[in-house]
Every structure is written in C-alpha cells, then in structure tokens.
C-alpha positions as CSV (number, residue, x, y, z in Angstrom):
1,X,22.5,74.5,10.6
2,X,24.2,76.3,7.6
3,X,21.9,76.4,4.7
4,X,23.1,76.1,1.1
5,X,21.3,77.7,-1.6
6,X,18.2,75.6,-2.4
7,X,16.1,76.0,-5.5
8,X,14.9,72.4,-5.3
9,X,11.2,72.1,-4.7
10,X,10.6,69.2,-2.3
11,X,7.3,67.9,-1.2
12,X,8.9,64.7,0.3
13,X,8.2,64.2,4.0
14,X,10.0,60.9,4.5
15,X,12.7,59.4,2.3
16,X,14.6,56.1,2.9
17,X,17.9,55.0,1.6
18,X,19.2,51.4,1.0
19,X,22.9,52.2,1.1
20,X,24.3,49.5,-1.2
21,X,27.7,49.1,-3.0
22,X,30.3,49.9,-0.3
23,X,32.1,46.7,-0.7
24,X,32.0,46.8,-4.5
25,X,33.3,50.3,-4.5
26,X,36.2,49.2,-2.4
27,X,36.9,46.2,-4.5
28,X,37.2,48.3,-7.8
29,X,39.9,50.2,-6.0
30,X,41.9,47.1,-4.9
31,X,41.0,47.9,-1.3
32,X,39.3,45.7,1.4
33,X,35.5,46.0,1.9
34,X,36.1,47.8,5.2
35,X,37.5,50.8,3.3
36,X,34.3,51.0,1.4
37,X,32.3,51.1,4.5
38,X,34.4,53.9,6.0
39,X,33.7,55.9,2.7
40,X,30.1,55.0,2.8
41,X,29.8,56.4,6.4
42,X,31.1,59.7,5.1
43,X,28.6,59.8,2.3
44,X,25.8,58.8,4.8
45,X,26.6,62.2,6.7
46,X,26.4,64.3,3.5
47,X,23.2,62.7,2.4
48,X,21.6,63.1,5.7
49,X,22.6,66.6,6.0
50,X,21.2,67.4,2.5
51,X,17.9,65.9,3.4
52,X,17.7,68.3,6.4
53,X,18.7,71.3,4.2
54,X,15.8,70.4,1.8
55,X,13.3,70.4,4.7
56,X,12.6,66.7,4.5
57,X,11.0,65.9,7.9
58,X,12.3,62.3,8.1
59,X,15.0,60.2,6.5
60,X,15.7,56.5,7.2
61,X,18.9,54.7,6.4
62,X,19.4,50.9,6.2
63,X,22.7,50.7,8.1
64,X,22.8,47.1,9.1
65,X,20.3,44.3,8.6
66,X,19.5,41.3,10.6
67,X,21.1,39.3,7.6
68,X,24.3,41.3,7.6
69,X,25.6,39.2,10.5
70,X,26.4,36.5,8.0
71,X,29.1,38.6,6.5
72,X,32.8,37.9,7.4
73,X,33.5,38.6,10.9
74,X,36.2,41.3,10.0
75,X,33.7,43.2,7.9
76,X,31.0,43.0,10.8
77,X,33.6,44.2,13.3
78,X,34.6,47.1,11.0
79,X,31.0,48.2,10.7
80,X,30.5,48.0,14.4
81,X,33.6,50.0,15.0
82,X,32.4,52.7,12.5
83,X,29.1,52.7,14.4
84,X,30.7,53.2,17.7
85,X,33.0,56.0,16.5
86,X,30.1,57.8,14.9
87,X,27.9,57.6,18.1
88,X,30.8,59.5,19.7
89,X,30.4,62.2,17.1
90,X,26.7,62.3,17.1
91,X,26.1,65.1,19.7
92,X,27.9,67.5,17.4
93,X,25.7,66.5,14.5
94,X,22.6,66.9,16.8
95,X,23.6,70.5,17.4
96,X,24.8,71.6,13.9
97,X,21.9,70.1,11.9
98,X,19.0,70.1,14.2
99,X,18.6,66.4,13.8
100,X,16.8,63.8,15.9
101,X,18.4,60.5,15.9
102,X,16.1,57.3,16.3
103,X,17.7,54.0,16.2
104,X,15.2,51.3,14.8
105,X,15.6,47.5,15.0
106,X,16.6,45.1,17.7
107,X,19.3,46.8,19.8
108,X,19.5,44.0,22.3
109,X,22.4,42.3,20.4
110,X,24.8,45.2,20.8
111,X,27.2,45.8,23.6
112,X,26.3,47.8,26.7
113,X,28.6,50.6,25.7
114,X,26.9,51.0,22.2
115,X,23.4,50.7,23.8
116,X,24.2,53.4,26.3
117,X,25.5,55.7,23.6
118,X,22.3,55.1,21.5
119,X,20.1,55.9,24.5
120,X,22.1,59.1,25.2
121,X,21.9,60.4,21.6
122,X,18.1,59.7,21.3
123,X,17.6,61.5,24.6
124,X,19.6,64.7,23.8
125,X,18.2,64.9,20.3
126,X,14.6,64.2,21.1
127,X,13.3,67.8,20.7
128,X,15.0,68.5,17.3
129,X,13.3,69.1,14.1
130,X,14.5,66.6,11.5
131,X,14.4,62.8,12.1
132,X,17.1,60.4,11.0
133,X,16.0,56.9,11.6
134,X,19.1,54.6,11.6
135,X,18.1,51.0,11.0
136,X,20.4,48.7,13.0
137,X,19.9,44.9,13.3
138,X,16.8,45.7,11.3
139,X,14.5,43.5,9.3
140,X,11.1,44.5,7.8
141,X,9.5,41.2,8.6
142,X,10.7,41.4,12.2
143,X,9.5,44.9,12.6
144,X,5.9,43.8,11.8
145,X,6.2,40.9,14.1
146,X,7.4,43.3,16.8
147,X,4.5,45.6,16.3
148,X,1.9,42.9,16.4
149,X,3.5,41.3,19.5
150,X,3.6,44.7,21.2
151,X,-0.2,45.2,20.5
152,X,-1.0,41.7,21.9
153,X,1.0,42.3,24.9
154,X,-0.9,45.5,25.5
155,X,-4.1,43.6,25.6
156,X,-5.5,44.5,22.1
157,X,-7.8,41.9,20.8
158,X,-8.6,43.1,17.4
159,X,-5.7,44.7,15.5
160,X,-6.1,47.4,12.7
161,X,-3.8,48.6,10.2
162,X,-3.6,51.9,12.0
163,X,-2.7,50.0,15.2
164,X,0.3,48.3,13.3
165,X,1.4,51.5,11.7
166,X,1.4,53.3,15.1
167,X,3.4,50.4,16.7
168,X,6.2,50.2,14.2
169,X,9.8,51.5,14.9
170,X,9.0,54.4,12.5
171,X,5.9,55.7,14.3
172,X,7.5,59.1,14.9
173,X,8.0,59.6,11.1
174,X,5.4,60.6,8.4
175,X,4.3,58.1,5.9
176,X,7.0,56.9,3.7
177,X,7.2,58.7,0.2
178,X,10.3,57.3,-1.4
179,X,12.8,54.5,-1.2
180,X,16.1,54.9,-3.0
181,X,18.5,52.1,-3.5
182,X,22.1,52.6,-4.8
183,X,24.2,49.8,-6.3
184,X,22.1,48.7,-9.3
185,X,20.1,45.9,-7.6
186,X,16.3,46.2,-8.1
187,X,14.8,45.0,-4.8
188,X,14.0,46.3,-1.4
189,X,15.7,43.5,0.8
190,X,13.3,43.3,3.7
191,X,13.5,47.0,4.3
192,X,10.3,49.0,5.5
193,X,8.0,46.4,4.1
194,X,4.8,47.7,5.8
195,X,5.7,51.4,5.2
196,X,6.6,50.9,1.5
197,X,3.1,49.7,0.5
198,X,2.6,53.0,-1.4
199,X,5.9,54.4,-1.5
200,X,7.7,55.4,-4.7
201,X,10.9,53.4,-5.6
202,X,14.1,54.9,-7.2
203,X,17.0,52.7,-8.2
204,X,20.5,54.0,-9.3
205,X,23.5,52.2,-10.7
206,X,25.7,54.5,-8.6
207,X,27.4,52.8,-5.7
208,X,26.6,54.3,-2.3
209,X,30.1,55.9,-1.8
210,X,29.7,57.7,-5.2
211,X,26.3,59.5,-4.2
212,X,26.5,63.1,-3.7
213,X,24.0,65.9,-2.5
214,X,23.4,66.8,-6.1
215,X,22.2,63.3,-6.6
216,X,19.8,63.8,-3.8
217,X,18.5,66.9,-5.7
218,X,18.0,64.8,-8.9
219,X,16.1,62.2,-7.0
220,X,13.8,64.8,-5.5
221,X,13.2,66.4,-8.9
222,X,12.4,62.9,-10.3
223,X,10.0,62.4,-7.5
224,X,8.3,65.7,-8.0
225,X,7.5,64.6,-11.6
226,X,5.6,61.5,-10.6
227,X,1.9,61.1,-10.2
228,X,0.9,59.3,-7.1
229,X,-2.6,57.8,-7.3
230,X,-2.6,55.6,-4.2
231,X,-5.0,53.1,-6.0
232,X,-7.1,55.8,-7.4
233,X,-7.2,57.5,-10.9
C-alpha cells in the first residue's frame, strides 16, 4: 500500500463510521438519491484507505442497516447493485491496501451470488493486517441477540460480558474507540450498541459524500485531545 506523508499521531485501534447524508447530498444537487450513494461509495473507499494509512487496526462502516429495507425499492436496488459491483473490485483492494474484509450482519437475506462473493473476499483477505468491517443488514440489537443465542446453542449456562464480547460479529477487532457520524444527526441508530459502551462519539454536520481524508486526520486529532476515564477519575 502506498503511504502518504503522515504526521498525525494516532492511538485509535478501532474506529467506526455511520455514513449518513448520501440522499441529502444528492437532493441538494437536484439528483436522485441513488447518485448520492454512488458518490458515498467512492468516499468510503478513500476513508477506509486513510484509516489503513494511519495504522488504525480496524475500521467499521455502517453500510446497510436492517431498517434500510424500508426505503424505496429503487434506492435499495441501487445500493445492492453498488455492493455487488464493489465486491467484484474487492480483491484489488485487498492486494493494494493490506486490508482484511469482514462482513458483519445477517447475510442470509442476500442473493447466492452476493453471498458467494462475500465468502470469497473474506477468505482471500483473512491474513491481511487491517480489518474493514462492513455492516450489511446489520442492527446492534440483533447482533446482541445473535451473540446470546450462539452462546446458548453452544451449551453455555451462565453468560458473562466477556462471553458476549467474544461472540459478537466484531470479535476479531479491538475494543471500539470512536464512532463518527456524518450528516448532522446526533444519535447512533442501533449501531454497535454493545461495543459503544465506552467509545467516544464524534458528530459532524458534513454529509458523508463531502468527507475527505483530511477530515479523518482532524477527527483523529480531536480524539487525541480527549481524556478517556472509563468510569474512573
């Protein structure tokens, strides 16, 4: 992976992004919401690569929630088409950026073709350095239910916090340090509910398609200036 000059100190091990504002970005330009999602997909690539350049071990992206199925069918179909096209390009991303893709959420709803591509990309990237969790058909409450049911099915009779943490979709990633939400809304929308217990939060008015690698640097610098006490003093 080609490194850009990096003078940004970064202690973040796991950062997560709620990629909000694609539709509004397109509407401002008199374009259909699908146009915003295409631009948002390009920005996702740039942000993910910058996270790798900064040495952030794991980045998680809220791509498509369990609630997003309620959107107009044309918009949902456009998002699924973007996903399908990106999966076709993922192997190049794997080689260029030393990134390991993990797809988190309930994959059972997707077509056989998409599921096969997901399984292939996870397999060919499994030994790479940097993790990119892509949350698809994902909901934080559902993830906790999934973890608990997995433990019960394994025969565990008494469940600890560590048991749940180690059964989540994100079990391969370090503890979550920071959630970033674009688009101006101040909520986390059923995203990484268990993981976010002691995570820092960062909200920006910028719509997702307007975010840049420099914005990631500013977010990291803001994080570096915070004091994390984890309930202590």
